[in-house]
N, C-alpha and C positions, 0 to 999 in steps of 0.2 A: 810867708802866706799871710792874710789877715786875720786868721782865727788862732787860738791858743792850740799848743801841741802838748800832748800829754806823754807820759813818761814809759808806760809799760807796752813792751811788742811784742805781739804773736807772730811767729814765725812760719810760712810754708815754703816747702821746699820744692824749686821747679829748676828749670834747666836753661843753659844758653851756650853757644860757642865761642870759641876764641882761637885764632890763628897763634902759631908759635910766637916766642919772642925773638926778635932780631937784634943785632948789632946796629948801632948807628954812631953818630959823633957825639951824641949827647948820652951815649949808654943804651942799654937794654929797651927796647921798644915791644910792647904787646899789643896786638891790635885784636880788637872783638869786633866781629864783623856783625854780630846779632842775626844771623840768617839761618839759625837753627836753634832747637831747643836743648841747650846742652851747659850744665855748670854754673847755674844760677840759684840763689836763694831768696825766694820773694817772701817780702814781709808788708802784712796787711794787702795783698795783692796777689793777682794772678797774671801770667804772661801769655801772649800770644802773637803770632807772627802775622804781620800785615803788609798790605802796600799801601802807602801813604803819600800822597802828591807825587805819584810815579816813581816810588821809591819802597824797595824792600825795608822793612824796618820791625823794629818789636815794640810792642803796645803793653803798656800797664793797664789793667782792668781792677776796679776796685773790688774787695770781697765784703760781706757785712762786717760793720764794725765790730771791733770787741767790745766787752762791758766797759773798757777804759775810753771807748770815744774817740781813740786815735784815729786822725783823719789823714794821715800821709802813708804813702806807698814807697816802698823801695825795692829795687832788684840787685841784689850784692852779686858781683862779678866775683866768684868764690877763687878763681885763680889769680885775683890781683892782690899784690901787698905792696903799699904804698904809704912812704913816708916822705920824702922829698922828690921834686921833679915837675912834669907837666902832664896833664891830662887834657885831651882834647876829644869833643864830641858833636854830633849834630843832633840837635832836638828840637821838638814841636810840641806846643800846647795851646789848648783854647778850653774854655769853659764847656763841661759837658751839656746837653741838652737837659732843661729843668734845674740846672745849677742855682745856688742861691746868688743874690743880685752882686754880693760881694767878692764872687769868683772871679779870678784874674787870668785863669790859665797857669796856675803856678808849676813849674816845671824846672828842673836843674841836674847838678850832680852832687852829690856828697862823698867825701874821702876821708882817709883814717876811718874807716867804719868799725867798732869795737864789736865783739862778738855779740851776735842777737840785735845788732843796731842798738845796743843800749847808749852809745855815744858816739856821734859824728859830727864833723864839721861839714856846710853845704854851702854852696852858693846856687842861686835859683833866680829865674826871671819870672815878671809877671807881664807875658805878652800884651795885654790888652790896655795896660798903662802906657806903653811906649809912644803912641799916638793920639793919645788922650786930649780932649780940648782943655783940660785942668791942668798948669802946670804943676802944681802940687802933685797931683797924681802922678804924672809925668817922672816927678823925681823919686818915685817907690819904683821905678822900673824893674832894678835890680837889689839883690838882698843876700847879706850873708846871715847864717843862723848857726849856732853851735847848740846840738841837742842832748841833752833836753834842758840845760840850765839857763840858754840865753835864747828864747826863741824870740821872734820877730818884734814883739810888742813890747818886751824889757828892753831891748837894745834903742828900739825908737824912743822909748820913756825915757830912759837915761843918758844915751848920747844922741840926739835926734840929728838924722842927715850923716852920721859917721859911718853906717854900716850898710847903705843901700844909696843908691844913685840913678840918675838918668842915662838910659842908652837907648836908641831907635831900634825898636823891636817890634813884631809885626803878630797878632794873633793868629795862630795854625801856622805860620809859615816856618820853614826848616830855618834853623840860627844855630851858628857856629859858636860853640864856647870853647876855650882854653883857660885852663888854670894851672897857674905856676906857683909852686910853694916851695918856700924855703924856710926851714925852722918855724917860726912863729910868724912869717909873712905871708901871704898869698895873694895874688893877682887875678882879676877876671877880664879876659880879653872878649869882644864879642865880635862875630863876623869879620874876621881878618883885620880887625882894628890894630895899628900899632902900638896906639896906646892903650892903657888897661881903662876900663868903665869903672871899677871898684878896686881899691886896695885897703887890706886888712893887716894891720900890723901887730895885731895881739890876738892871735888865733887862740880860743879859749881852752882847748883842750893842751895847750903848750907843745911840745916837742913829742910826737908819737908817731907810730905808725898804725895802719890797718887795710881794711880793703876800700875798694871803691864800689859805689853804687848808683845807678839810676834811681831819680827821686822824683816825686809828683805828688800833688795833692790829690786827695780823692775824689775831688770836684772837676778834676782835669781830665781831658782826652789826650794822652801823652804818648809821644812815638820819639824813638831813640834809634842812632844809626852811627856806624861808623865811630866806635870807641878807640882812643890810642891812649896809650899810658907809656911813659918813658922816665 
């Protein structure tokens, strides 16, 4: 994001649907169709079903902020338990009407989410940056963060350019993300590219496991479809 992240999280429980896992060459695969309201824990958000750009999707909608002012929204897939493997999802994000001028449509996927979303790793994109006329802004199109200790602004200050990069993304368009995680390394692939757009070799939570969550900033009109975990 472009603004500080705060620590405390207030959870509101909602629902989401998942297909049963099936065996594959890479191991067990679970597909979350996101076409019903079953099995989701929403944090600082509510969920609703929508049709977006001709596709059934799940939408994250902000709720009034808690006293701590945390501006992130999560929808935790309660049936997920992820350590190493691959997460694939189709996402779309654009700034909400009336959003601040620094809103970029922040939307992504969190993983290894700890209970209550107290800690998690996350890759997200800033869709309005992808085709901006300013090259420096384009260079901030993808981002890794580790909540709560390593927000974007700390990582950018301490190691500029290491935890974010350019990729061609478009505001409001459906975008395919693939996250590949092994121990303390994670790679982000965008729109089916063979090469990763962003590599992180030192995941800040270390080697751990947790749930997977849909993630967005409260200034974002965010949609999610076809999440697969293996």
